[in-house]
N, C-alpha and C positions, 0 to 999 in steps of 0.2 A: 858612496864609494862604489866604484865599478871595477871589474877585472876582466881582462881578455880571457875568453874561454879556452883558447889554445894553451896559453901559459899556465892557466889554472889546471888544466888536464895534465900538463907536464909535471907540475908541482905535486899533484895528487898521486899520479902513477909512480913518481920517483921519491915519494915520502919526503918532500921538501917542506911540508906544512908543519910548523912547530906546534908542539903541545906541551901541556903541563899536566902531570898525573898525580893524584893524591890517593891514599888508601886508608880506609876506615872499615871497621866492622859494620855489618848491615844494621845492627841494632843502634849503633851510634848515628848512622846516616838517617835512619827513620826517626830517631828521637828529636833531631833538629836539622831538617834538610836545609833550612835557610842559613844556619851557621856553617854547615859543612860545605855548601855550594858557594858561599860568598867569595872565597879565594878564586874559584873558577870564574865567576862573573868578572871579578876585578882583572884577572889575567887576560881574558878575552877582550875586555874593553881596552886594556893597555896595548895589546897587539894591534887592535883596530886603529887606535890613535897613532900607531907607528906606520899605518898603511899596510899591515900584514894580515893575512888570513891565519887563523889559529884554531886550536881547540883546547878546552880544559876538561878534565874528567875526574870523577871520583869512582874508584873501583872498590867494591866490597871485598874485603880480604877473606871473608869466610863463606861467601856465596857467589854464584855466577851472575853478578849484577854490576853494570857500569852505567853511571849517569854522566852525560857529556853535554857540553855546550859547544857547538861548532859554528864557524863562519863558513858559508858555502854559497855556491851559485845555484844549487839544485837541491831538492828535497830528498837527498840520499846521503847516507853517512860516507865519510872518507874511505871507510873499509871497502866500499863497493867501487873501487877505483876503475875496474874494467868496465862496469856498466856505465859509470860516469863518462869514461872515455868515449864509448860508443855513442852515447846520447848527445854529447856536446861537441863533436868534431867541428862543425861549421856554424857555431852559434854567435861569433863576434864578441862584442863586449856586453856583459850582463851585470846587473846590480848584485852586490853582496848582501846576503841575509844572515841572520843569526837563528840557529835551530836548536831546539831542545831534543835530546836523544836519550833513550833508555834502551839498553840491550840486556836481555835476560830471557832464558827459556821460560821464566815464570811470569813474564809480562803479557804475552799473547802467543798465538801459534807460530808467528813469524819470528819471534824472539826479538822484535825491534818495534819501537815506536819513535817517530820523528815528526816534530811539528815546528813550523816557523813561529818565532816570537816577535821578530821585528826586522826592519832593514838595518844594515850596519850603520847607516847614517842616523837613524832614529835611536839606535841603541847607545851609541857613544854619547856620553854626557847625561844620559837618562836612565842608567841602570836601575836607580832607585825606583823609577816609575814602573819598571817591568818586574821588579823583585817579587812582589806579592804574587803576580801571575805565574812567574817561573817557579816559585816555591810551592805554590798550590799544585801546579802541573806535576812536579817531581813527587810531592807527597801523595797525590792521587794515584800515580803509577806505582809508587812503592807500596801503597795499600793493596793494589792488585797483586803485586809480587808476593806480599805477605800472605794474602788469602790463598793464593795458589800453592805456596809453600806449605801452608797448614793443611791443605787438602791432600798433599802428596802422600803422607803415610797411609791414608785411607785408600787411595788409588793403588798403592803398592800391595796392600792387603788383598784387594780384589784381584789383582793380577796373579798373586801367589796361589789363589784358590784353584 
């Protein structure tokens, strides 16, 4: 699957890319990321089958954590529409890829991690082949979030002194 960069930029800048959002408590997400993320995987595959770019996400209702699966032409989240627009002005047609995204101040200093999982063509019809890798990626990054959240009270105590 390929997409014209100019129409892609127009879609991103004007919020025309459809998404589906779910909400769960962080503990529920961490207890079984595979189960929580499966509807996201299914939704993104369904949209790709329709020839559409899309994203699916799970937001933690009790912490600042978002897990997202995005289809994109570039390794940047849709939220960075202005940067995407500048970088992709004259790019022609590019392949669509599927990206794993986590956004949280607890994941790293930039509050963002994004990694390519597959091309859209490889992803469609093969979600089960990528599920273990995606679930492990989300679980590993959620473990970082948890570790950083657990350190937080100690850091606050130090700042208060």
